[in-house]
C-alpha positions as a Markdown table, in Angstrom:
| # | Residue | x | y | z |
|---|---|---|---|---|
| 1 | Met | 18.4 | -2.8 | 1.6 |
| 2 | Pro | 15.4 | -1.0 | 0.6 |
| 3 | Lys | 15.6 | 2.8 | 1.4 |
| 4 | Pro | 12.6 | 5.3 | 2.1 |
| 5 | Tyr | 11.3 | 6.8 | -0.8 |
| 6 | Thr | 8.3 | 9.5 | -1.9 |
| 7 | Ile | 6.3 | 9.1 | -4.5 |
| 8 | Arg | 4.3 | 12.3 | -5.5 |
| 9 | Leu | 0.6 | 12.1 | -8.1 |
| 10 | Phe | -0.8 | 14.8 | -9.3 |
| 11 | Val | -4.0 | 14.1 | -10.7 |
| 12 | Pro | -4.5 | 17.6 | -13.7 |
| 13 | Asp | -8.4 | 16.9 | -13.7 |
| 14 | Gly | -9.3 | 16.1 | -9.8 |
| 15 | Glu | -10.1 | 12.6 | -11.2 |
| 16 | Pro | -8.0 | 10.1 | -10.4 |
| 17 | Ser | -9.1 | 7.2 | -12.7 |
| 18 | Thr | -8.6 | 9.3 | -16.0 |
| 19 | Leu | -5.2 | 10.3 | -15.3 |
| 20 | Lys | -2.3 | 10.6 | -13.0 |
| 21 | Ile | 1.5 | 12.1 | -13.2 |
| 22 | Ile | 4.0 | 10.0 | -11.3 |
| 23 | Asp | 7.3 | 11.8 | -10.2 |
| 24 | Lys | 9.8 | 10.1 | -7.8 |
| 25 | Met | 12.2 | 12.7 | -5.6 |
| 26 | Asn | 16.1 | 12.5 | -6.8 |
| 27 | Trp | 14.7 | 10.5 | -10.2 |
| 28 | Thr | 15.2 | 11.4 | -13.4 |
| 29 | Gly | 12.2 | 10.4 | -15.4 |
| 30 | Ile | 8.0 | 10.6 | -14.7 |
| 31 | Gly | 5.2 | 8.8 | -15.3 |
| 32 | Leu | 1.5 | 9.0 | -16.6 |
| 33 | Glu | -1.4 | 6.6 | -16.2 |
| 34 | Ile | -4.1 | 7.1 | -17.9 |
| 35 | Ser | -8.1 | 5.3 | -18.8 |
| 36 | Arg | -8.6 | 4.0 | -21.3 |
| 37 | Asp | -11.6 | 5.7 | -21.5 |
| 38 | Ala | -9.0 | 8.7 | -20.9 |
| 39 | Trp | -7.3 | 8.7 | -24.4 |
| 40 | Thr | -8.4 | 10.3 | -26.4 |
| 41 | Lys | -8.7 | 13.8 | -24.2 |
| 42 | His | -5.9 | 13.9 | -23.1 |
| 43 | Lys | -3.8 | 12.3 | -26.1 |
| 44 | Thr | -2.2 | 15.9 | -27.0 |
| 45 | Arg | 0.2 | 15.6 | -23.7 |
| 46 | Lys | 3.8 | 17.2 | -24.3 |
| 47 | Glu | 5.4 | 13.8 | -22.2 |
| 48 | Leu | 3.5 | 11.3 | -25.0 |
| 49 | Glu | 5.8 | 12.6 | -28.1 |
| 50 | Gln | 9.2 | 11.4 | -26.0 |
| 51 | Ala | 11.2 | 8.2 | -26.5 |
| 52 | Gly | 9.8 | 6.2 | -23.9 |
| 53 | Ile | 8.3 | 3.3 | -22.0 |
| 54 | Tyr | 4.9 | 2.0 | -21.8 |
| 55 | Ile | 1.8 | -0.9 | -20.6 |
| 56 | Leu | -1.5 | -1.8 | -21.2 |
| 57 | Ile | -2.9 | -3.8 | -18.2 |
| 58 | Gly | -6.1 | -5.0 | -18.8 |
| 59 | Tyr | -8.2 | -8.3 | -18.3 |
| 60 | Gln | -10.8 | -10.5 | -20.9 |
| 61 | Asp | -13.8 | -12.1 | -19.6 |
| 62 | Gly | -12.0 | -15.5 | -17.9 |
| 63 | Asn | -9.2 | -15.1 | -16.9 |
| 64 | Asp | -8.2 | -14.9 | -14.2 |
| 65 | Leu | -4.5 | -13.0 | -14.7 |
| 66 | Pro | -4.1 | -9.4 | -15.8 |
| 67 | Ile | -3.1 | -9.1 | -19.6 |
| 68 | Ile | -0.4 | -6.6 | -20.4 |
| 69 | Tyr | 1.6 | -5.8 | -22.9 |
| 70 | Val | 4.8 | -3.8 | -22.6 |
| 71 | Gly | 5.8 | -1.5 | -25.5 |
| 72 | Gln | 7.9 | 1.2 | -26.3 |
| 73 | Gly | 8.8 | 4.1 | -28.8 |
| 74 | Asp | 10.4 | 6.9 | -30.0 |
| 75 | Gly | 6.5 | 8.9 | -29.9 |
| 76 | Ile | 4.7 | 6.9 | -27.6 |
| 77 | Lys | 1.5 | 8.2 | -29.0 |
| 78 | Ser | 1.6 | 7.3 | -31.8 |
| 79 | Arg | 2.2 | 3.5 | -30.3 |
| 80 | Ile | -0.3 | 3.3 | -28.3 |
| 81 | Glu | -3.0 | 5.0 | -31.0 |
| 82 | Ser | -2.5 | 1.6 | -33.0 |
| 83 | His | -3.0 | -0.4 | -30.3 |
| 84 | Glu | -6.4 | 1.5 | -29.4 |
| 85 | Arg | -7.5 | 0.3 | -31.9 |
| 86 | Asn | -6.5 | -3.3 | -32.4 |
| 87 | Lys | -6.1 | -4.0 | -29.2 |
| 88 | Glu | -9.0 | -4.7 | -27.4 |
| 89 | Phe | -7.9 | -6.2 | -23.6 |
| 90 | Trp | -6.7 | -3.4 | -22.2 |
| 91 | Asp | -8.1 | -0.5 | -19.8 |
| 92 | Lys | -5.1 | 1.7 | -19.3 |
| 93 | Val | -1.8 | 2.5 | -20.1 |
| 94 | Leu | 1.7 | 3.2 | -18.2 |
| 95 | Val | 4.2 | 4.9 | -19.8 |
| 96 | Phe | 7.4 | 6.2 | -18.5 |
| 97 | Val | 9.9 | 8.9 | -20.5 |
| 98 | Ser | 13.1 | 10.7 | -18.8 |
| 99 | Ser | 11.5 | 13.9 | -17.5 |
| 100 | Asn | 15.3 | 15.6 | -19.5 |
| 101 | Gly | 15.5 | 13.6 | -22.3 |
| 102 | Gly | 18.6 | 10.9 | -21.7 |
| 103 | Leu | 16.6 | 7.8 | -22.7 |
| 104 | Asn | 17.2 | 6.8 | -26.6 |
| 105 | Arg | 16.4 | 3.6 | -28.7 |
| 106 | Ala | 19.0 | 1.6 | -27.2 |
| 107 | His | 18.0 | 2.5 | -23.8 |
| 108 | Ile | 14.0 | 2.2 | -24.4 |
| 109 | Thr | 14.7 | -1.7 | -26.1 |
| 110 | Trp | 16.6 | -2.7 | -22.6 |
| 111 | Leu | 13.6 | -1.1 | -20.9 |
| 112 | Glu | 11.2 | -3.3 | -23.1 |
| 113 | Trp | 13.5 | -6.1 | -22.7 |
| 114 | Ala | 13.8 | -6.1 | -19.3 |
| 115 | Leu | 10.8 | -5.4 | -18.3 |
| 116 | Ile | 9.5 | -8.9 | -20.7 |
| 117 | Gln | 11.8 | -10.9 | -19.4 |
| 118 | Lys | 10.4 | -9.9 | -15.9 |
| 119 | Ala | 6.9 | -10.7 | -16.2 |
| 120 | Ile | 7.8 | -14.3 | -17.8 |
| 121 | Ser | 9.8 | -14.4 | -14.4 |
| 122 | Val | 7.9 | -13.7 | -11.9 |
| 123 | Asp | 4.6 | -15.6 | -14.5 |
| 124 | Arg | 1.9 | -13.4 | -13.2 |
| 125 | Cys | 0.2 | -11.7 | -15.5 |
| 126 | Lys | -0.6 | -13.0 | -19.6 |
| 127 | Leu | 1.7 | -11.5 | -21.9 |
| 128 | Asp | -0.2 | -9.8 | -25.4 |
| 129 | Asn | 3.5 | -9.2 | -27.1 |
| 130 | Asn | 4.3 | -11.8 | -29.2 |
| 131 | Ala | 7.5 | -12.0 | -29.9 |
| 132 | Thr | 10.6 | -11.1 | -27.2 |
| 133 | Pro | 13.3 | -8.8 | -27.9 |
| 134 | Thr | 16.8 | -9.8 | -27.5 |
| 135 | Glu | 19.0 | -8.1 | -25.4 |
| 136 | Pro | 20.1 | -4.6 | -26.7 |
| 137 | Ile | 23.7 | -3.3 | -26.2 |
| 138 | Leu | 23.7 | -1.1 | -23.9 |
| 139 | Thr | 28.2 | 0.0 | -22.7 |
| 140 | Glu | 29.5 | -0.5 | -19.5 |
| 141 | Ser | 27.9 | 2.4 | -18.1 |
| 142 | Glu | 25.0 | 2.8 | -20.4 |
| 143 | Lys | 23.5 | -0.7 | -19.2 |
| 144 | Ala | 23.9 | 0.4 | -14.8 |
| 145 | Asp | 22.2 | 4.1 | -15.4 |
| 146 | Thr | 19.3 | 2.1 | -17.5 |
| 147 | Gln | 19.4 | -0.6 | -15.4 |
| 148 | Glu | 18.3 | 2.2 | -12.3 |
| 149 | Phe | 15.9 | 3.8 | -14.4 |
| 150 | Leu | 14.1 | 0.1 | -14.6 |
| 151 | Asn | 14.2 | 0.0 | -10.9 |
| 152 | Glu | 12.3 | 3.0 | -10.2 |
| 153 | Ile | 9.8 | 2.4 | -12.8 |
| 154 | Leu | 9.3 | -1.2 | -10.5 |
| 155 | Ser | 8.9 | 0.5 | -6.7 |
| 156 | Ile | 6.7 | 3.3 | -8.6 |
| 157 | Leu | 4.4 | 0.3 | -10.0 |
| 158 | Pro | 3.2 | -1.2 | -6.7 |
| 159 | Leu | 1.9 | 2.4 | -5.5 |
| 160 | Val | -0.7 | 3.0 | -8.1 |
| 161 | Glu | -1.9 | -1.4 | -8.3 |
| 162 | Val | 0.5 | -3.1 | -10.2 |
| 163 | Arg | 1.7 | -6.2 | -9.0 |
| 164 | Val | 2.5 | -7.6 | -12.1 |
| 165 | Phe | 6.2 | -7.7 | -11.6 |
| 166 | Glu | 6.6 | -8.5 | -8.2 |
| 167 | Glu | 7.6 | -11.4 | -6.8 |
| 168 | Ala | 4.5 | -13.3 | -5.1 |
| 169 | Lys | 5.8 | -13.5 | -1.4 |
| 170 | Lys | 4.8 | -16.5 | -0.3 |
| 171 | Ile | 2.6 | -17.2 | 3.8 |
| 172 | Asn | 4.3 | -20.8 | 4.6 |
| 173 | Ile | 2.4 | -23.5 | 6.0 |
| 174 | Ser | 3.8 | -25.2 | 9.1 |
| 175 | Ile | 0.5 | -27.8 | 10.7 |
| 176 | Gln | 2.9 | -29.3 | 12.3 |
| 177 | Ala | 4.6 | -26.3 | 14.3 |
| 178 | Lys | 2.1 | -24.7 | 16.0 |
| 179 | Pro | -0.8 | -27.0 | 16.9 |
| 180 | Gln | -4.3 | -25.5 | 16.9 |
| 181 | Lys | -6.9 | -24.7 | 19.1 |
| 182 | Lys | -9.7 | -26.2 | 18.3 |
| 183 | Asn | -13.0 | -24.8 | 16.3 |
| 184 | Ile | -11.0 | -22.1 | 14.6 |
| 185 | Leu | -11.9 | -21.7 | 10.4 |
| 186 | Asn | -9.2 | -22.6 | 9.4 |
| 187 | Thr | -10.8 | -25.0 | 6.0 |
| 188 | Ile | -11.9 | -23.0 | 2.9 |
| 189 | Ile | -14.5 | -24.9 | 1.5 |
| 190 | Val | -14.1 | -23.8 | -2.4 |
| 191 | Pro | -17.0 | -24.5 | -6.0 |
| 192 | Ala | -14.9 | -26.7 | -8.2 |
| 193 | Gln | -16.5 | -27.4 | -11.9 |
| 194 | Glu | -15.7 | -31.5 | -12.9 |
| 195 | Glu | -12.9 | -30.0 | -15.3 |
| 196 | Gly | -11.2 | -27.0 | -12.9 |
| 197 | Phe | -11.1 | -29.5 | -9.9 |
| 198 | Lys | -9.5 | -32.5 | -12.1 |
| 199 | Lys | -6.5 | -30.5 | -13.7 |
| 200 | Val | -6.2 | -28.6 | -11.2 |
| 201 | Phe | -7.0 | -29.3 | -7.7 |
| 202 | Leu | -6.0 | -33.1 | -8.6 |
| 203 | Gly | -3.7 | -32.7 | -11.4 |
| 204 | Glu | -1.6 | -29.5 | -9.8 |
| 205 | Asn | -1.9 | -29.9 | -6.3 |
| 206 | Ser | -3.2 | -26.4 | -5.7 |
| 207 | Trp | -6.1 | -23.7 | -5.8 |
| 208 | Tyr | -6.1 | -20.2 | -7.7 |
| 209 | Ala | -8.2 | -16.8 | -7.7 |
| 210 | Ile | -9.5 | -17.1 | -4.2 |
| 211 | Arg | -10.6 | -13.9 | -2.8 |
| 212 | Ile | -9.5 | -14.6 | 1.4 |
| 213 | Gly | -9.5 | -12.0 | 4.0 |
| 214 | Gly | -6.6 | -10.6 | 5.1 |
| 215 | Gly | -7.4 | -11.9 | 8.4 |
| 216 | Lys | -7.8 | -15.0 | 7.8 |
| 217 | Leu | -4.3 | -15.8 | 5.8 |
| 218 | Lys | -3.2 | -16.1 | 9.5 |
| 219 | Asp | -5.6 | -19.4 | 10.5 |
| 220 | Ile | -6.3 | -21.3 | 7.0 |
| 221 | Lys | -4.9 | -25.2 | 7.3 |
| 222 | Tyr | -6.8 | -26.8 | 5.5 |
| 223 | Ile | -8.8 | -26.3 | 1.5 |
| 224 | Ala | -11.8 | -28.8 | 0.6 |
| 225 | Ala | -13.4 | -29.4 | -3.1 |
| 226 | Tyr | -17.7 | -28.9 | -3.4 |
| 227 | Gln | -18.0 | -30.2 | -6.7 |
| 228 | Thr | -20.5 | -28.8 | -8.4 |
| 229 | Ala | -23.7 | -30.1 | -10.0 |
| 230 | Pro | -23.9 | -33.2 | -10.8 |
| 231 | Ile | -22.1 | -34.5 | -7.8 |
| 232 | Ser | -23.2 | -31.5 | -5.3 |
| 233 | Ala | -20.7 | -32.1 | -2.3 |
| 234 | Val | -17.7 | -32.0 | -1.0 |
| 235 | Thr | -15.4 | -34.7 | -1.3 |
| 236 | His | -11.7 | -33.9 | -1.2 |
| 237 | Tyr | -9.2 | -32.3 | 1.1 |
| 238 | Ala | -5.9 | -31.1 | 1.4 |
| 239 | Glu | -3.4 | -29.5 | 3.2 |
| 240 | Ile | -2.1 | -26.1 | 2.6 |
| 241 | Glu | 2.0 | -25.8 | 2.3 |
| 242 | Ser | 1.8 | -22.4 | 1.3 |
| 243 | Ile | -0.6 | -19.6 | 0.0 |
| 244 | Glu | 0.7 | -17.4 | -2.3 |
| 245 | Pro | -0.6 | -13.8 | -4.2 |
| 246 | Tyr | -2.1 | -14.6 | -8.1 |
| 247 | Gly | -2.5 | -12.3 | -10.5 |
| 248 | Asp | -2.7 | -8.4 | -9.4 |
| 249 | Gly | -6.2 | -7.9 | -7.7 |
| 250 | Gly | -5.9 | -9.4 | -4.4 |
| 251 | Lys | -6.9 | -13.4 | -4.9 |
| 252 | Tyr | -4.2 | -16.3 | -3.8 |
| 253 | Lys | -3.2 | -19.5 | -4.8 |
| 254 | Leu | -3.5 | -22.9 | -2.3 |
| 255 | Asn | -0.1 | -24.4 | -3.2 |
| 256 | Phe | -1.1 | -28.4 | -1.2 |
| 257 | Val | 1.2 | -30.2 | 1.3 |
| 258 | Asn | 0.4 | -33.2 | -0.6 |
| 259 | Ser | -2.6 | -34.6 | -2.9 |
| 260 | Ala | -5.4 | -33.8 | -2.0 |
| 261 | Lys | -7.1 | -37.0 | -0.1 |
| 262 | Glu | -10.9 | -38.2 | -0.4 |
| 263 | Ile | -13.4 | -37.5 | 2.7 |
| 264 | Thr | -16.9 | -39.3 | 2.3 |
| 265 | Pro | -18.8 | -37.7 | 0.2 |
| 266 | Ile | -20.9 | -34.2 | 2.1 |
| 267 | Lys | -24.0 | -33.9 | 0.3 |
| 268 | Leu | -26.1 | -30.3 | -0.2 |
| 269 | Gly | -28.6 | -32.5 | 1.5 |
| 270 | Asn | -31.8 | -29.4 | 2.6 |
| 271 | Ala | -29.9 | -26.4 | 1.7 |
| 272 | Lys | -30.0 | -23.6 | -0.4 |
| 273 | Lys | -29.3 | -23.4 | -3.4 |
| 274 | Gly | -26.1 | -21.0 | -4.3 |
| 275 | Ile | -24.7 | -21.5 | -0.5 |
| 276 | Leu | -21.2 | -22.6 | -2.2 |
| 277 | Gln | -21.0 | -20.6 | -4.7 |
| 278 | Ser | -17.6 | -18.4 | -3.5 |
| 279 | Ala | -15.5 | -19.7 | -0.6 |
| 280 | Arg | -16.8 | -20.2 | 2.9 |
| 281 | Tyr | -14.9 | -21.3 | 6.2 |
| 282 | Thr | -15.1 | -24.2 | 8.3 |
| 283 | Thr | -13.6 | -25.9 | 10.7 |
| 284 | Tyr | -11.6 | -29.4 | 10.4 |
| 285 | Glu | -13.7 | -31.5 | 12.5 |
| 286 | Lys | -16.9 | -30.1 | 11.0 |
| 287 | Leu | -15.2 | -31.4 | 7.5 |
| 288 | His | -14.9 | -34.6 | 9.3 |
| 289 | Ser | -18.5 | -34.5 | 10.7 |
| 290 | Ala | -20.1 | -33.2 | 8.5 |
| 291 | Lys | -23.1 | -34.6 | 7.0 |
| 292 | Asp | -24.8 | -32.9 | 5.0 |
| 293 | Ile | -24.0 | -28.7 | 3.8 |
| 294 | Thr | -25.9 | -27.3 | 6.5 |
| 295 | Glu | -24.0 | -29.1 | 9.5 |
| 296 | Leu | -20.8 | -28.2 | 6.9 |
| 297 | Phe | -21.8 | -24.3 | 7.7 |
| 298 | Asn | -24.3 | -24.6 | 11.3 |
């Protein structure tokens, strides 16, 4: 059963985007979140001289999913210094050390292994680690203690907006179970370039990296694809089976019940260019009656 807990965040220099000290009641660890821009200023902190685990986090152009690198070291500072010179993707680092010096090399190697395995199984990020370490051998009691330390890290990460180690909770959609009233904005229209349309919309029966307002999640039942130029028309739609968080930036993945179905193309017509540069909502009825894009959103 989940337990209530308290997290304390301390911002030493009054700038929460540069450095946070993360503490949890009744925990033998301590966490730091340091932005890359502030690394030079804060790299002399004594916590960074200890043995511990760290996570580099960032994005690269063209990638919807965050990129992470999980590492460990007897002295974390030198490892992050090296990554500051050699890895371009990250814009912040999360560091976790023991507040009482209780982590040794075997413990931090196990934590590194466990976090990498978790990231692989959850599949909400791009992992920058080239090699996956093998699970180190710990005594039964050591493993139990280190697992508990890991559990504490995992409970903290979502509170500093890091969800790549958290299982995505699907919202299951059932169209037949509760028929909706007519004229509800229950259909999301997404722009799709040729490659993504063929590979993902048709090939994977899904569409992802969509930003959906929380208030719309309960209404969305269908998805339709607007194929960009030279086609410039809505050509296919699908029923949605489930919606799940995608990556770490408030976006979603929509999974289809079956393969997308072709419809009579709803062409751009006299609509303004750029009207479908991002996702928009319409009704199921308009999707099947509109002759052009203007009617679809009128």
